[in-house]
Structure formats: structure tokens, C-alpha cells
C-alpha positions as CSV (number, residue, x, y, z in Angstrom):
1,X,-22.6,-27.7,28.7
2,X,-19.1,-27.2,31.0
3,X,-20.8,-26.4,34.1
4,X,-22.0,-28.4,37.6
5,X,-25.6,-28.4,36.6
6,X,-26.6,-28.4,40.6
7,X,-25.2,-24.2,40.0
8,X,-27.4,-23.4,37.3
9,X,-29.9,-20.5,37.8
10,X,-32.5,-19.3,35.5
11,X,-33.9,-15.7,36.5
12,X,-37.2,-15.6,34.7
13,X,-38.4,-12.0,35.1
14,X,-42.2,-10.6,34.3
15,X,-41.4,-6.5,33.5
16,X,-45.3,-4.0,33.4
17,X,-44.1,-1.6,30.8
18,X,-45.4,1.2,31.3
19,X,-47.7,3.0,29.5
20,X,-46.7,4.9,26.5
21,X,-42.6,3.5,26.8
22,X,-42.9,0.5,24.4
23,X,-40.8,1.9,21.9
24,X,-37.9,3.4,24.5
25,X,-38.5,0.1,26.2
26,X,-37.3,-2.1,23.4
27,X,-34.7,0.0,22.6
28,X,-33.3,-0.4,25.9
29,X,-33.3,-3.3,26.2
30,X,-32.0,-4.6,22.9
31,X,-28.8,-2.4,24.3
32,X,-28.6,-3.7,27.3
33,X,-29.0,-7.5,25.5
34,X,-26.4,-6.5,23.1
35,X,-24.1,-5.7,26.4
36,X,-24.5,-8.7,27.9
37,X,-23.9,-10.7,24.5
38,X,-20.6,-8.8,24.1
39,X,-19.7,-8.8,27.9
40,X,-21.2,-10.9,30.3
41,X,-21.2,-13.6,31.6
42,X,-24.9,-15.4,30.9
43,X,-25.3,-18.7,29.2
44,X,-27.9,-17.3,27.6
45,X,-30.1,-13.8,27.6
46,X,-34.2,-14.1,25.7
47,X,-36.3,-11.5,25.3
48,X,-39.7,-11.4,24.7
49,X,-42.3,-8.5,24.7
50,X,-46.1,-8.9,24.7
51,X,-47.1,-6.0,23.7
52,X,-51.8,-6.7,23.9
53,X,-50.8,-6.4,28.0
54,X,-47.7,-4.4,27.8
55,X,-45.4,-6.9,29.4
56,X,-42.2,-8.5,28.9
57,X,-40.9,-11.8,30.2
58,X,-36.6,-11.5,30.3
59,X,-34.8,-15.4,30.8
60,X,-30.8,-15.4,31.8
61,X,-28.8,-18.3,32.4
62,X,-26.3,-18.3,34.7
63,X,-23.8,-20.8,35.9
64,X,-23.6,-19.6,39.1
65,X,-24.5,-17.2,42.1
66,X,-20.9,-16.0,41.0
67,X,-21.8,-15.3,37.8
68,X,-24.8,-13.0,38.6
69,X,-23.2,-11.0,41.4
70,X,-20.5,-10.3,38.1
71,X,-23.6,-9.6,35.6
72,X,-25.2,-6.6,38.6
73,X,-21.8,-4.9,38.4
74,X,-21.1,-4.9,34.4
75,X,-25.0,-4.2,33.2
76,X,-26.2,-2.0,36.1
77,X,-26.1,0.9,34.1
78,X,-27.9,-1.0,31.3
79,X,-30.4,-2.6,34.0
80,X,-31.1,1.0,35.1
81,X,-32.2,1.9,31.7
82,X,-34.0,-0.3,30.9
83,X,-36.0,0.1,34.8
84,X,-37.1,4.2,33.8
85,X,-39.3,2.1,31.3
86,X,-40.9,-0.4,33.9
87,X,-41.4,-1.8,36.8
88,X,-40.5,-5.9,37.6
89,X,-44.0,-7.4,38.4
90,X,-43.1,-10.7,38.9
91,X,-39.7,-12.6,39.4
92,X,-39.0,-16.6,39.2
93,X,-35.4,-18.2,40.1
94,X,-35.3,-21.7,39.2
95,X,-31.9,-23.3,41.2
96,X,-30.5,-22.7,44.4
97,X,-28.5,-19.2,44.6
98,X,-26.6,-17.9,47.8
99,X,-28.5,-16.1,49.9
100,X,-26.6,-13.0,48.9
101,X,-27.9,-13.2,45.5
102,X,-31.4,-14.3,47.0
103,X,-31.6,-10.9,49.1
104,X,-30.3,-8.6,46.3
105,X,-32.6,-10.1,44.2
106,X,-36.1,-9.5,46.5
107,X,-34.3,-6.0,47.6
108,X,-33.9,-4.9,44.2
109,X,-37.8,-5.9,42.8
110,X,-39.3,-3.1,45.7
111,X,-43.3,-4.8,45.3
112,X,-43.0,-7.2,42.8
113,X,-43.5,-10.7,43.5
114,X,-40.9,-13.1,44.7
115,X,-40.3,-17.3,43.6
116,X,-37.3,-19.7,44.3
117,X,-38.3,-23.0,43.2
118,X,-35.4,-25.6,43.9
119,X,-33.9,-27.7,41.0
120,X,-34.8,-31.4,40.7
121,X,-33.5,-32.8,37.3
122,X,-32.5,-31.1,34.0
123,X,-30.1,-30.9,31.3
124,X,-28.9,-29.0,28.7
125,X,-27.8,-29.2,25.7
126,X,-25.8,-26.1,23.6
127,X,-24.1,-26.5,20.6
128,X,-21.0,-23.9,18.8
129,X,-22.9,-22.2,16.2
130,X,-20.8,-24.3,13.8
131,X,-22.4,-27.7,15.4
132,X,-25.6,-29.4,13.5
133,X,-28.1,-30.1,16.2
134,X,-29.3,-33.7,15.2
135,X,-33.2,-33.9,13.6
136,X,-36.3,-35.0,15.7
137,X,-36.5,-38.0,12.8
138,X,-32.8,-39.0,13.4
139,X,-33.4,-39.4,17.1
140,X,-36.2,-41.8,17.3
141,X,-35.8,-45.6,17.6
142,X,-38.1,-48.8,17.6
143,X,-37.0,-49.7,20.5
């Protein structure tokens, strides 16, 4: 990945979906993710819905705090539409965003819980769609 790994930020947003809003939530989140894919600075966005618990988990990977701010500027109308159908239950930031981003997240999540975990170690393997991912058995060695 072409970035300073120490600046990488991973956001995990756990949302409580409002009763009776599941389909509207799904439509709004799909629209927001499609917009981010075309226009956003995120390196990755994945959303998972647990219908039994009426929760959704959004994971977003950013190069740095500037990318987070760019995302907010571009996507605010889409974020607002999603939030019509849910509330933030828990928001976790993995990495070390600047103070402005931390303050903005804290202010945006209302009474939701907030957690911040600095990066300790890691790596990423993002490949272009045309590149073949090595098979696990090809990676094993006897040494």
C-alpha cells in the first residue's frame, strides 16, 4: 500500500438500526457506499448488517486524518440520510487521528460510546483486481 502506515486510520462504527427502518437503512447505506466508491478517499469500506440484533457495522479505512475530513466534506448528505434510520451505539477509531478528527467524531456520535486505540503493528496487502492473490498452500514452507 502506498502510504505511511503510521497514519492509517480504521473506523468501526456500530449502529443501532431504528425499528421499522431496516429496508430504508439498507437503501441509504447502499447509496452512501456507492457514492464513496466513486468519489470518496477511503481505501476500503465494508458494511455488515445483523438483522437479529438490528445492528450494522461499518468499517472504513483511511490514509490519514486529511482523508477523513475530505470524506466528511463530500459525503455529509449521504451520512445524514443514513443517520435518519439509526443511531451510533459505539464508534472505534484504530490509529492516531489528529485532535480535530477526534473532537469531530466525539461530537458527532451523540451519546454513543467512543474508543481510540493507537496502532501497534501491522501491514496491508491490497492488490489490483487483475493481480492474482497467492493461494495459502503456495505460501507454506517447510522451514
